[in-house]
C-alpha positions in Angstrom: 246.1 0.2 77.5 247.4 0.9 80.9 249.1 4.3 81.1 251.3 6.1 83.7 251.8 9.8 83.4 254.8 11.3 85.2 253.7 14.6 86.7 256.5 17.2 87.2 256.1 19.9 89.8 257.8 23.1 90.9 257.1 25.4 93.8 254.1 23.5 95.0 252.4 23.4 91.6 252.0 20.6 89.0 253.4 21.8 85.7 251.0 22.8 82.9 252.7 20.5 80.3 252.5 17.5 82.6 248.8 18.1 83.2 248.2 18.6 79.5 249.8 15.1 78.8 247.5 13.7 81.5 244.5 15.0 79.7 245.6 13.5 76.4 246.2 10.2 78.1 242.6 10.2 79.4 241.3 11.0 75.9 243.1 8.0 74.5 241.2 5.7 77.0 242.2 2.8 79.0 243.4 2.8 82.6 245.3 6.1 83.4 247.2 6.8 86.6 249.7 9.5 87.5 252.9 9.5 89.5 254.1 12.4 91.7 257.6 12.0 93.1 259.3 14.4 95.5 259.4 15.5 99.1 256.4 17.1 100.7 254.3 16.5 97.6 251.3 14.5 98.8 249.0 17.5 98.7 249.6 17.8 95.0 247.5 14.6 94.4 244.4 16.7 94.8 245.5 19.0 92.0 246.0 15.9 89.8 242.5 14.8 90.6 241.1 18.1 89.5 242.7 17.5 86.1 241.3 14.0 85.6 243.6 11.6 87.4 241.4 8.8 88.9 244.4 7.4 90.7 247.6 9.0 91.8 250.7 7.2 93.1 252.7 9.4 95.4 256.4 8.8 96.2 257.0 11.3 99.0 260.4 11.0 100.6 263.2 13.3 101.7 265.5 11.4 99.3 263.5 12.9 96.4 263.7 16.5 97.5 266.5 17.5 95.0 265.3 17.4 91.4 267.8 14.6 90.4 266.8 12.1 87.7 268.2 8.7 89.0 266.1 8.5 92.2 263.0 9.2 90.1 264.1 6.5 87.6 264.2 4.0 90.5 260.7 5.0 91.7 259.2 4.9 88.2 260.8 1.6 87.3 259.5 -0.1 90.4 256.0 1.2 89.8 256.0 0.2 86.1 257.2 -3.3 87.0 254.9 -3.8 89.9 251.7 -2.6 88.1 252.5 -3.6 84.6 252.0 -0.3 82.9 252.4 -0.7 79.1 252.8 3.1 78.5 254.6 5.9 80.3 254.2 9.5 79.2 256.2 12.6 80.1 255.9 16.2 79.4 259.3 17.2 78.0 261.6 19.1 80.3 265.3 18.9 81.2 264.5 16.7 84.2 262.0 14.4 82.5 264.2 13.9 79.5 266.8 12.5 81.9 264.2 10.4 83.7 262.7 9.0 80.5 266.2 8.1 79.1 267.2 6.4 82.3 263.9 4.5 82.5 264.3 3.3 78.9 267.8 1.9 79.7 266.6 0.4 83.0 263.5 -1.4 81.4 265.1 -2.0 78.0 262.2 -0.1 76.6 261.6 2.0 73.5 261.5 5.8 73.9 260.1 8.2 71.3 260.7 11.9 72.0 259.5 15.3 70.7 256.0 14.0 70.0 253.3 16.5 69.1 250.4 14.1 69.2 249.3 10.6 70.2 246.5 8.6 68.5 245.1 5.1 68.6 245.1 3.5 65.1 243.9 -0.1 64.7 244.3 -0.7 68.4 247.9 0.5 68.4 249.4 3.6 69.9 250.9 5.9 67.3 253.0 9.0 67.9 253.3 12.0 65.6 256.8 13.5 65.4 258.1 16.5 63.3 260.8 15.8 60.8 262.9 17.7 58.3 263.0 20.9 60.4 259.3 20.5 61.2 258.2 20.7 57.6 256.5 17.3 57.8 255.1 15.0 60.4 255.8 11.2 60.6 254.2 8.4 62.4 256.3 6.6 65.0 255.6 3.5 67.0 257.1 1.0 69.5 258.3 -2.5 69.0 257.8 -3.6 72.6 256.3 -2.6 75.9 256.4 -0.5 78.0 256.2 2.3 75.5 257.9 5.5 76.7 257.1 9.0 75.2 258.3 12.5 75.7 255.7 15.1 74.5 256.9 18.4 73.2 256.4 21.4 75.5 253.2 23.3 74.9 251.5 20.5 72.9 248.5 19.8 75.0 246.5 22.2 77.2 245.3 20.9 80.6 241.6 20.3 81.0 240.2 20.7 84.5 237.5 18.1 85.3 237.0 18.8 89.0 237.3 15.2 90.0 239.0 13.5 92.9 241.8 11.0 92.8 242.4 7.8 94.7 245.8 8.3 96.3 248.3 5.5 96.9 251.6 6.0 98.6 254.5 4.0 97.2 257.6 2.9 98.9 260.9 4.6 97.8 263.7 2.2 97.3 266.8 3.6 95.7 269.7 1.9 94.1 273.1 2.6 95.7 274.4 4.3 92.6 271.3 6.6 92.5 272.3 8.2 95.8 275.9 9.1 94.7 275.0 12.4 93.0 274.3 15.3 95.4 272.8 18.7 94.5 275.0 21.3 96.2 273.2 24.4 94.9 270.0 25.3 93.0 269.5 28.7 91.4 266.1 30.2 91.0 265.5 32.7 88.3 263.7 35.9 89.4 261.2 37.1 87.0 258.2 39.4 86.8 254.9 38.9 84.9 253.6 35.7 83.4 255.7 32.9 82.0 255.9 32.6 78.2 253.8 29.3 78.4 250.9 31.1 80.1 251.1 34.6 78.6 248.4 35.9 76.3 250.9 38.4 74.9 254.5 37.7 74.1 257.2 40.1 72.8 260.2 38.2 71.5 263.6 39.6 70.7 266.1 38.3 68.2 269.6 39.0 67.0 268.3 42.0 65.2 268.3 43.9 68.5 272.1 44.1 68.1 273.1 43.2 71.7 271.8 42.4 75.2 271.9 46.0 76.1 268.9 46.6 73.8 266.6 44.0 75.3 265.0 46.6 77.5 263.2 47.8 74.4 261.5 44.4 74.3 261.0 44.3 78.0 259.3 47.7 78.1 256.9 46.8 75.3 256.0 43.5 77.0 255.5 45.3 80.3 253.2 47.9 78.7 251.1 45.1 77.1 251.1 43.0 80.2 252.9 40.3 78.4 256.0 38.1 78.7 259.4 38.4 77.1 260.8 35.6 74.8 263.9 35.1 72.8 265.4 33.0 70.0 268.0 30.3 70.1 270.6 32.6 68.6 270.0 35.1 71.4 270.3 32.4 74.1 273.4 30.9 72.5 275.0 34.3 72.5 274.3 34.6 76.2 272.0 37.7 75.8 268.9 36.2 77.5 268.0 33.1 79.7 267.3 29.8 78.1 263.9 29.6 79.9 262.7 32.3 77.5 263.7 30.5 74.3 260.9 29.8 71.8 261.5 27.3 69.0 262.4 23.8 68.0 264.9 23.4 70.9 263.0 25.7 73.2 259.4 26.1 74.1 256.2 26.0 72.1 253.8 28.9 72.8 250.4 29.9 71.5 249.5 33.4 72.8 246.8 35.6 71.4 249.4 38.1 70.3 253.1 37.4 69.4 255.3 40.3 68.5 258.6 39.3 66.9 261.2 42.0 67.2 264.4 41.7 65.1 263.7 38.0 64.4 264.4 36.7 60.9 261.9 33.8 61.2 263.9 30.6 60.6 261.8 27.5 60.5 263.3 26.4 63.9 261.8 29.4 65.5 258.6 29.2 63.5 257.6 25.8 64.9 257.6 27.2 68.4 255.2 30.1 67.8 253.2 29.3 64.7 250.2 28.5 66.9 249.9 32.1 67.9 246.5 33.8 67.1 248.1 37.0 65.7 251.7 37.4 64.7 253.3 40.8 64.3 256.8 41.1 62.9 259.1 44.1 63.1 262.2 43.8 61.0 264.3 46.1 58.8 264.8 43.3 56.2 261.7 43.2 53.9 262.8 39.8 52.7 263.0 38.2 56.2 261.2 34.8 56.2 259.0 35.8 59.2 257.0 38.1 56.9 255.7 35.1 55.0 253.6 33.9 58.0 253.1 37.1 60.0 249.7 38.6 60.1 251.1 42.1 60.2 254.6 43.1 59.2 256.4 46.4 59.9 259.5 47.1 57.9 261.8 49.5 59.6 264.3 50.2 62.3 263.1 48.5 65.5 265.1 50.9 67.6 262.8 53.7 66.4 259.6 51.7 66.0 259.5 49.8 69.3 259.9 52.8 71.7 257.1 54.6 69.8 254.9 51.6 69.9 255.5 51.2 73.7 254.6 54.8 74.3 251.5 54.5 72.2 250.4 51.5 74.2 251.0 53.3 77.4 248.9 56.3 76.2 246.0 54.1 75.2 246.0 52.3 78.5 246.2 55.5 80.4 243.3 57.0 78.5 
């Protein structure tokens, strides 16, 4: 098997999910290479080497500065055709979903998405994909090559090996239609503390908070614990909190040491994004809320009274 892993990057750092996918590809065996595409990104090849990439293809060109998918489809398609990769793996993000879809159309290739594992069975690559609201897992495969796969966020943790990568620069040749879209503005969200993917402690708020004006309750508790703030899909859809904080089937998958769910009913779509947490604490006024079925500790009561008292208690303990 000859595998290419597309490594996404932001602010001078390779993304954790991409590096996790790279580690999984190396475990599967065969020839594994990585692709980094962007402007001013050649220095990132050393990071890829530290996480196991023996060879890194670098497409470094001003035309790739904006995070637009079609130019990256051009670069990836040329590389796959020229080096006959039979498998291309992506850590799932908004950008890589577009790149993978465009690449599948360009190469007339099969694409499986939302995978939570990859295995070799009888010499064939098999993907594991959740179905029926994540209540079961099904095996999926590919009928032809190259095989393309998007791996669910938070599935694999990166493993640092301390190695060095052979770096090869690739020429950037763009199709005329790929240069038609222009990015006129890019917003950067300002945030404090760790991201939800990296946090050891997460405090998540749901519709039970009653409105966006009550999210400071969650924020203050997270701050006291040195953790990150997360939310549910219902909260994001209502415009109460940013999409980047959403945990669940259509958001991010997290596995902190402590997950505190505040005013979250615990629908299965949310459960699949946080069930890997070491300890789950639920605060909800409804004793029949589904989240109590899988929480390690449940507190039944008014969160508007409980959360401020808990926050104050944490502050007192930390000050002692």
